[in-house]
C-alpha positions as a Python dict, from the first residue, in 0.01 Angstrom:
ca = {
    (1, 'M'): (0, 0, 0),
    (2, 'S'): (135, 339, -98),
    (3, 'V'): (223, 599, 163),
    (4, 'W'): (-25, 830, -15),
    (5, 'Y'): (-316, 599, 66),
    (6, 'R'): (-348, 739, 417),
    (7, 'F'): (-408, 1088, 276),
    (8, 'L'): (-706, 986, 63),
    (9, 'K'): (-1057, 1083, 164),
    (10, 'K'): (-1264, 812, 330),
    (11, 'H'): (-1505, 772, 38),
    (12, 'T'): (-1218, 727, -205),
    (13, 'K'): (-1069, 453, 13),
    (14, 'I'): (-1405, 278, 29),
    (15, 'Y'): (-1432, 279, -351),
    (16, 'L'): (-1076, 158, -410),
    (17, 'K'): (-1110, -119, -153),
    (18, 'Y'): (-1446, -245, -282),
    (19, 'F'): (-1322, -279, -641),
    (20, 'D'): (-970, -383, -533),
    (21, 'Y'): (-804, -93, -717),
    (22, 'G'): (-455, 31, -648),
    (23, 'L'): (-359, 397, -661),
    (24, 'D'): (-191, 356, -1000),
    (25, 'D'): (-468, 149, -1161),
    (26, 'F'): (-675, 281, -1450),
    (27, 'I'): (-1024, 342, -1316),
    (28, 'A'): (-1284, 395, -1587),
    (29, 'C'): (-1552, 661, -1562),
    (30, 'T'): (-1882, 491, -1483),
    (31, 'T'): (-2060, 668, -1768),
    (32, 'C'): (-1814, 729, -2054),
    (33, 'G'): (-1521, 494, -1989),
    (34, 'S'): (-1246, 757, -1990),
    (35, 'R'): (-1008, 790, -1693),
    (36, 'A'): (-1198, 868, -1373),
    (37, 'V'): (-1050, 1143, -1159),
    (38, 'D'): (-1322, 1182, -895),
    (39, 'I'): (-1528, 958, -670),
    (40, 'H'): (-1874, 1113, -685),
    (41, 'H'): (-2139, 1097, -414),
    (42, 'I'): (-2454, 1012, -611),
    (43, 'D'): (-2671, 1132, -323),
    (44, 'A'): (-2484, 1450, -233),
    (45, 'R'): (-2320, 1486, 106),
    (46, 'G'): (-2437, 1843, 146),
    (47, 'M'): (-2242, 2128, 299),
    (48, 'G'): (-1992, 2010, 556),
    (49, 'G'): (-2004, 1648, 443),
    (50, 'S'): (-2182, 1351, 590),
    (51, 'K'): (-2055, 1024, 729),
    (52, 'T'): (-2382, 855, 628),
    (53, 'K'): (-2321, 901, 252),
    (54, 'D'): (-1993, 705, 233),
    (55, 'F'): (-2115, 363, 120),
    (56, 'I'): (-2035, 189, -207),
    (57, 'E'): (-2387, 212, -353),
    (58, 'N'): (-2353, 591, -329),
    (59, 'L'): (-2002, 625, -475),
    (60, 'A'): (-1927, 634, -849),
    (61, 'A'): (-1598, 693, -1029),
    (62, 'L'): (-1631, 975, -1281),
    (63, 'C'): (-1413, 1176, -1518),
    (64, 'R'): (-1416, 1554, -1465),
    (65, 'T'): (-1666, 1616, -1747),
    (66, 'C'): (-1915, 1357, -1622),
    (67, 'H'): (-1868, 1471, -1262),
    (68, 'N'): (-1958, 1827, -1361),
    (69, 'K'): (-2265, 1700, -1550),
    (70, 'A'): (-2373, 1484, -1255),
    (71, 'E'): (-2340, 1779, -1019),
    (72, 'S'): (-2551, 2006, -1241),
    (73, 'S'): (-2814, 1768, -1383),
    (74, 'K'): (-3048, 1546, -1181),
    (75, 'E'): (-3125, 1348, -1495),
    (76, 'F'): (-2758, 1277, -1567),
    (77, 'N'): (-2696, 1194, -1200),
    (78, 'E'): (-2975, 935, -1223),
    (79, 'I'): (-2800, 781, -1526),
    (80, 'V'): (-2478, 764, -1320),
    (81, 'K'): (-2668, 594, -1039),
    (82, 'Q'): (-2826, 331, -1265),
    (83, 'K'): (-2498, 250, -1441),
    (84, 'H'): (-2309, 235, -1112),
    (85, 'L'): (-2559, -2, -948),
    (86, 'K'): (-2517, -243, -1241),
    (87, 'L'): (-2144, -267, -1157),
    (88, 'L'): (-2208, -385, -802),
}
């Protein structure tokens, strides 16, 4: 395990562990297949965060473009959710 692992956010660790990814692995965006750079909370944490939102069914790997779309469009976020749940 890399020394950098301890600096990752809790939700990122949960995602990596569930799918058995390493820090250097290619992680595909849930919606478009390009390199994911963010772990998105499908049901938003809200201001200040929430410990109750950090579970695998609520966490999807997304590229920056898809993450921005998911944050701004309820319809696109629902697509993310449906595709992510099929991976589990």
